[in-house]
Each structure stands twice: as structure tokens, then as C-alpha cells.
C-alpha positions as a printed Julia matrix, in Angstrom:
346×3 Matrix{Float64}:
 -145.82  -20.14  -131.17
 -142.88  -21.91  -133.12
 -141.21  -18.45  -133.41
 -141.63  -17.62  -129.5
 -140.35  -21.11  -128.37
 -137.24  -20.56  -130.82
 -136.58  -17.31  -129.4
 -137.03  -18.64  -125.78
 -134.47  -21.61  -126.74
 -131.97  -18.62  -127.81
 -132.14  -16.54  -124.63
 -131.94  -19.65  -122.54
 -128.64  -20.4   -124.53
 -127.11  -17.0   -124.51
 -127.88  -16.88  -120.34
 -126.31  -20.22  -119.92
 -123.29  -19.2   -121.91
 -122.83  -16.03  -119.83
 -123.02  -17.94  -116.74
 -120.27  -20.44  -118.31
 -117.95  -17.26  -118.8
 -116.86  -16.53  -115.31
 -115.73  -19.68  -113.39
 -114.84  -18.99  -109.65
 -111.92  -20.12  -107.97
 -110.61  -20.93  -111.46
 -106.4   -21.3   -110.84
 -105.37  -22.05  -114.38
 -107.68  -19.62  -116.25
 -107.53  -21.98  -119.71
 -110.05  -21.0   -122.38
 -109.89  -17.38  -121.38
 -111.96  -17.7   -118.38
 -111.65  -15.04  -115.53
 -109.1   -16.09  -112.58
 -110.4   -15.55  -109.32
 -107.38  -15.59  -107.31
 -107.87  -15.38  -103.32
 -105.27  -14.46  -101.28
 -105.29  -15.57   -97.64
 -103.97  -13.76   -94.35
 -104.3   -14.33   -90.83
 -106.24  -12.23   -87.99
 -106.34   -8.61   -87.19
 -103.36   -7.02   -85.18
  -99.72   -8.51   -87.06
  -98.92   -7.56   -90.32
  -99.92  -10.59   -92.56
 -103.19   -8.72   -93.08
 -101.81   -5.22   -94.0
  -99.05   -6.74   -95.94
 -101.24   -9.73   -97.5
 -103.89   -6.77   -98.49
 -101.09   -4.35   -99.86
 -100.12   -7.63  -102.39
 -103.63   -8.17  -103.67
 -104.51   -4.76  -103.99
 -101.12   -4.27  -106.45
 -101.33   -7.33  -108.18
 -105.35   -6.16  -109.29
 -104.64   -2.64  -109.87
 -101.52   -3.55  -112.13
 -102.67   -7.02  -113.82
 -102.93   -5.28  -117.22
 -104.61   -7.19  -119.81
 -104.38  -10.28  -117.6
 -108.14  -11.67  -116.67
 -107.78  -11.98  -113.01
 -109.92  -10.43  -109.97
 -107.32  -10.65  -107.49
 -108.62  -10.36  -103.38
 -107.57  -10.82   -99.79
 -109.28  -12.68   -97.28
 -109.04  -12.52   -93.54
 -108.02  -16.11   -91.96
 -106.84  -17.89   -88.59
 -103.22  -17.5    -90.15
 -100.65  -19.79   -91.62
 -101.88  -23.24   -90.62
 -105.52  -22.59   -91.79
 -103.93  -20.81   -95.08
 -101.87  -24.25   -95.79
 -105.05  -26.17   -95.27
 -106.9   -23.94   -97.79
 -104.13  -23.94  -100.82
 -104.53  -27.99  -100.48
 -108.53  -27.52  -100.86
 -107.84  -24.78  -103.49
 -110.31  -22.36  -101.25
 -106.93  -20.21  -101.81
 -104.52  -19.46  -104.72
 -101.84  -17.71  -103.0
 -101.7   -16.89   -98.75
  -99.43  -15.63   -96.51
  -97.57  -17.72   -94.5
  -94.86  -17.61   -91.41
  -91.57  -19.74   -92.88
  -91.09  -21.87   -89.92
  -94.71  -23.29   -89.39
  -94.12  -23.78   -93.34
  -90.37  -25.33   -92.78
  -92.23  -28.03   -90.83
  -95.7   -28.4    -92.69
  -93.59  -28.92   -96.23
  -91.23  -31.85   -94.03
  -94.55  -33.66   -92.52
  -93.47  -32.83   -89.08
  -94.76  -31.82   -85.69
  -98.71  -32.04   -86.12
  -98.52  -31.75   -89.6
  -98.73  -36.12   -90.48
  -97.93  -35.81   -93.92
  -95.77  -33.55   -96.11
  -97.61  -30.26   -97.2
  -97.29  -29.79  -101.04
  -96.59  -26.02  -100.61
  -94.25  -23.73  -102.67
  -92.85  -20.35  -102.03
  -93.53  -17.82  -104.19
  -91.53  -14.76  -102.03
  -89.56  -14.15   -99.11
  -90.89  -11.14   -97.22
  -89.83   -9.5    -94.22
  -88.67  -11.21   -91.42
  -90.92  -11.71   -88.39
  -89.04  -10.75   -85.6
  -90.05  -11.65   -81.93
  -89.9   -10.43   -78.94
  -91.41  -10.91   -75.34
  -92.6    -8.45   -73.15
  -93.96   -7.75   -69.96
  -94.33   -4.94   -67.16
  -91.85   -3.64   -64.49
  -94.48   -4.62   -61.98
  -93.96   -8.21   -62.63
  -90.32   -8.68   -61.46
  -89.93  -10.86   -64.99
  -86.23   -9.61   -66.16
  -85.22  -12.77   -68.1
  -87.22  -15.78   -70.4
  -86.22  -18.41   -67.84
  -88.47  -16.17   -65.19
  -91.79  -16.57   -67.46
  -91.61  -20.18   -65.69
  -95.1   -20.3    -63.32
  -96.47  -16.85   -65.04
  -99.4   -16.52   -67.05
  -97.82  -15.88   -70.7
  -99.94  -15.16   -73.96
  -98.38  -17.2    -77.0
 -100.43  -16.23   -80.2
 -104.08  -16.81   -80.77
 -105.24  -20.6    -80.48
 -104.44  -22.87   -83.61
 -102.41  -20.16   -85.36
  -99.23  -22.72   -85.0
  -97.11  -20.04   -82.87
  -96.02  -23.55   -81.15
  -93.74  -24.61   -84.17
  -91.1   -21.87   -83.71
  -91.92  -21.01   -80.18
  -91.39  -24.08   -78.3
  -87.74  -24.68   -79.73
  -87.04  -21.02   -78.78
  -87.9   -21.84   -75.1
  -86.3   -24.7    -74.86
  -83.17  -23.13   -76.01
  -83.74  -20.98   -72.56
  -84.48  -24.09   -70.7
  -88.22  -23.29   -70.58
  -91.24  -25.77   -71.67
  -94.71  -24.2    -72.35
  -95.87  -26.72   -69.47
  -93.53  -24.63   -67.06
  -96.2   -21.69   -67.82
  -99.44  -20.85   -67.76
 -100.22  -20.5    -71.59
 -102.83  -18.2    -72.55
 -104.04  -17.25   -76.23
 -104.77  -14.32   -77.88
 -104.08  -12.31   -80.93
 -101.19   -9.05   -80.09
 -104.09   -6.74   -79.38
 -105.85   -9.1    -77.26
 -102.24   -9.57   -75.17
 -101.67   -6.03   -74.62
 -104.96   -5.58   -73.19
 -104.92   -8.65   -71.1
 -101.13   -7.33   -69.36
 -102.78   -4.18   -69.33
 -105.85   -5.61   -67.12
 -103.55   -7.83   -65.09
 -104.72  -10.91   -66.36
 -101.33  -11.89   -68.32
  -97.73  -10.96   -66.84
  -96.06  -11.46   -70.29
  -96.41  -12.01   -73.84
  -94.57  -13.01   -77.15
  -95.32  -10.49   -80.01
  -93.62  -10.09   -83.42
  -93.59   -8.95   -87.03
  -92.54   -5.73   -88.51
  -91.79   -3.16   -86.01
  -93.47   -1.12   -84.47
  -95.95   -3.65   -83.58
  -98.86   -1.6    -83.08
 -100.3    -3.67   -79.92
  -96.68   -3.02   -78.38
  -96.65    0.42   -79.22
 -100.08    0.86   -77.58
  -98.86   -1.22   -74.43
  -96.19    1.14   -73.96
  -98.82    4.15   -74.11
 -100.2     3.05   -70.5
  -97.73    0.86   -68.66
  -93.79    0.5    -67.96
  -93.38   -2.03   -70.44
  -89.93   -4.42   -69.74
  -88.77   -6.05   -73.25
  -86.74   -9.19   -72.17
  -83.5    -9.92   -74.16
  -82.79  -13.38   -75.49
  -80.1   -14.97   -74.36
  -76.7   -15.68   -76.41
  -76.31  -19.29   -75.7
  -79.89  -19.82   -76.85
  -79.46  -18.15   -79.98
  -76.22  -20.36   -81.36
  -78.57  -23.03   -80.55
  -81.21  -21.87   -82.92
  -79.08  -21.58   -86.01
  -79.48  -25.19   -86.92
  -82.78  -23.79   -88.37
  -82.97  -21.31   -91.26
  -85.45  -19.22   -90.32
  -83.92  -18.26   -87.05
  -81.41  -15.24   -87.02
  -80.82  -12.17   -85.01
  -82.41   -8.82   -86.26
  -81.97   -5.73   -84.04
  -84.73   -3.87   -82.71
  -83.78    0.38   -82.63
  -84.63    2.07   -79.41
  -86.92    4.43   -81.15
  -89.33    1.87   -82.37
  -91.02    2.11   -78.91
  -91.21    4.76   -76.35
  -90.4     1.98   -73.57
  -87.33    1.04   -75.04
  -84.14    2.99   -73.72
  -81.41    1.13   -76.1
  -81.7    -1.38   -78.8
  -83.19   -4.77   -78.44
  -81.69   -7.99   -80.45
  -85.02   -9.71   -81.61
  -84.94  -13.08   -83.06
  -86.46  -13.9    -86.22
  -89.11  -16.55   -85.96
  -89.73  -17.25   -89.35
  -89.94  -14.85   -92.42
  -93.27  -13.74   -93.54
  -93.2   -15.55   -96.73
  -95.82  -15.87   -99.89
  -97.07  -19.3   -100.31
  -99.04  -21.15  -103.02
  -99.57  -25.08  -104.05
  -97.46  -27.11  -105.74
 -100.61  -27.68  -108.2
 -101.45  -24.34  -109.22
 -100.18  -23.9   -112.93
  -96.64  -22.6   -113.44
  -98.54  -19.49  -115.46
 -100.4   -18.23  -113.17
  -97.82  -18.37  -110.34
  -95.23  -16.64  -113.28
  -97.5   -13.93  -114.06
  -98.58  -13.22  -110.26
  -94.88  -12.74  -109.3
  -93.77  -10.99  -112.29
  -96.79   -8.37  -111.46
  -95.67   -8.15  -107.93
  -92.04   -7.75  -107.98
  -92.31   -5.07  -111.29
  -94.99   -3.27  -109.0
  -93.31   -3.69  -105.65
  -92.99   -0.05  -104.92
  -96.84    0.22  -104.66
  -96.37   -2.58  -101.84
  -94.05   -0.57   -99.87
  -95.86    2.88  -100.05
  -98.87    0.58   -98.19
  -97.07   -1.17   -95.75
  -92.99   -0.76   -94.93
  -92.78   -5.02   -95.15
  -92.68   -4.24   -99.02
  -89.22   -3.01   -99.23
  -88.29   -6.81   -98.16
  -89.61   -7.53  -102.19
  -86.45   -6.9   -102.86
  -83.75   -8.97  -104.99
  -81.46   -9.8   -102.03
  -84.34  -11.11  -100.41
  -86.93  -12.56  -102.31
  -85.68  -15.88  -103.24
  -84.2   -16.29   -99.22
  -84.23  -19.81   -98.83
  -86.46  -20.29   -95.52
  -86.66  -24.15   -95.9
  -89.75  -24.33   -98.17
  -89.23  -24.86  -102.52
  -90.25  -22.39  -104.4
  -92.7   -22.71  -107.37
  -91.59  -23.24  -110.54
  -93.51  -20.09  -111.82
  -91.78  -18.0   -109.33
  -88.32  -19.58  -110.14
  -89.11  -18.92  -113.86
  -89.46  -15.51  -113.39
  -86.55  -14.88  -111.24
  -84.25  -16.77  -113.73
  -85.81  -14.23  -116.09
  -84.55  -11.32  -114.32
  -81.29  -12.92  -113.46
  -82.05  -13.39  -109.98
  -82.38  -17.07  -109.8
  -79.19  -18.96  -110.92
  -78.83  -22.5   -112.07
  -76.79  -23.46  -109.37
  -79.29  -21.78  -106.61
  -79.54  -23.93  -103.71
  -83.15  -25.56  -103.23
  -84.03  -27.02  -100.01
  -83.48  -31.02   -99.87
  -84.59  -33.97   -97.45
  -80.86  -34.26   -96.8
  -80.43  -30.93   -96.03
  -83.63  -31.4    -93.17
  -81.89  -34.1    -91.63
  -78.69  -32.62   -91.51
  -80.59  -29.7    -89.7
  -82.37  -31.7    -87.66
  -79.56  -33.71   -86.1
  -77.59  -30.67   -85.43
  -80.46  -29.19   -83.53
  -80.25  -32.77   -81.65
  -77.12  -32.04   -80.66
């Protein structure tokens, strides 16, 4: 009996020890524990999902001796990702730089400053407005009084669309705003339930291509004067969309970057974790580019682009190590944010 009891206790201790050897959502991996790193993406229809999946898969596959399990998770997009980085549910996440810009400053609907940090600046999120020839809409100003799809509910598109529309002399209240992802927006236009829609990302956007296959699509040109007004923010800049990207586009369209796709973490995630994640991602960026063209933006000239969100110390450490980040590389500051805000007001 005594021997049986001792055997039982030994087995119980071994089982408890086994349970303790892998702790979910461990950000630091202290004591040799396996790290469960979850990368938040977005709803289907845009580039966040395939790019985020490509990054997670590539980092997990090439982890070497790192005791990691890296996986991606579909979410509602940038706003939810930022909140889940704070709660620790996510360790890294895809984000739109325009939304991050306001979140890190506690502006707009963000009542307090969010301690998010950039890991990498990825591809431009090139925005455009599409409609069909039958609507008679020829310009952004013509959207007044129309039914316009402006992104999924709660996705935060208003952070970059409100300044963009206001620069063209139009407000959300001037339109009947409809919500939906790009695929549903395409269907709504095709079914006559919407007059126009905003779409963006890495081009060609599949939803826009789908619309071109069934409708005579009109691509709206941005006003040059409006574009000048938007230069006060670091996340807006012109990006041409070649005519060959869409069957209904007869000549190159000047799109506007409405916030680079970026990879974020939270300030409290350890420097070592983000250093290693950045290192594995960058050294295997070719594998990411093979899975999605946006991965080509993980290049020496673009990856440390300042979009208004400070970089994580772990990422900076790696970029310094490979000579991309100089000691005098400009960091986003509050004074810089104030200057941009004042310039926009003028």
C-alpha cells in the first residue's frame, strides 16, 4: 500500500510538471517555457489576412532553436488588434498606420494614449473610390447624397477617411454611410444597394477586380489640392495605380496611401522576443514575398519608415545591428505630432 501511494504521488508530480512546461501566451519565454505568439490580422477581403498569415507561417517555420509556436488569428482589424495587444491576447498584430497614429496619441475615439510600438512598416495601403458609370458620380465631391460603403463597422476607417473626405469638402454626414468589407461592398454595388465604395490595400484589390468583371467601373480621381492639405500627416502620400491592375482602368490612377500596413506589438512585450521575431522575419522576408507581393515592402528602405508610431526597442536593436537604424534616426515625438496637427488646422 505504501509503495502504491508513493508511485501514485510520483506520477501525479510528473503530470503536474508536464502541464507546467508549456504555458500559453507567454510573452517572455522565461525559464525555457514555450512561447505562444499570436499575430492578429483582420476580416477577409483585404491584404492583412494573407500578409499576416505569411509572416506568422514564415517566422514559425524558420524559428530554428527558438522555442516558439507562432500562429495568426483573424480579427475585426486594427482597432480590435490594438485593444488585444493591450490585454495580452495578441503579442503582435497587423495594423493601419493612420489608426495607430491617433491611438498612440490618445486622439479621436482613443481617450488615452495606447502604448503600442511598431515592429515593421510594410506596404502602402493605397486607397481609391470606385463606382459604376450608371451612377453619374465623377468626383469625390459627387458622393454627397449617395450611398457609400466606407469599410466594416468598427474597423476604424473613419480615422483616415474623415480627413481625406474633408479635404475634398465632404463629410460623413453628407452621405448615407454603409458598412461592409471590400467583398460585400463589391456585391452591394453590383446589386444596386450602394452607389460607391472605398477600397484599399495592395493592388489589385480582389474585390475591385471582381466588380470590374461584372460592371462598368468608374475609378474616382483624388483632387490635387486636397492631397496637398493632407501632407501634414505622415501616413498620406501619393501612390500611382497602374492601368494594367484593373480591366476597367484605362490610364494610371493616382491613389493615396491612407496608412501603411504595419506590424505592431505592445511596449510591455520583452525586447528579446521582439528582437528575435524581427530578426527571423527580416532574414526570411523572401519567403513572405513569395506568399504575397506586399512582403517585398519588408526591404531596407521601407521597413523602418516613420509613420507616426514609435518603434519597439527590440526591433530597433535588430535594425541597428544590421546597419539600418542609425543613432540619429528620427523618432516620433509629441512636439512633432503637435506641429503636424497645427499644420493641418491651417
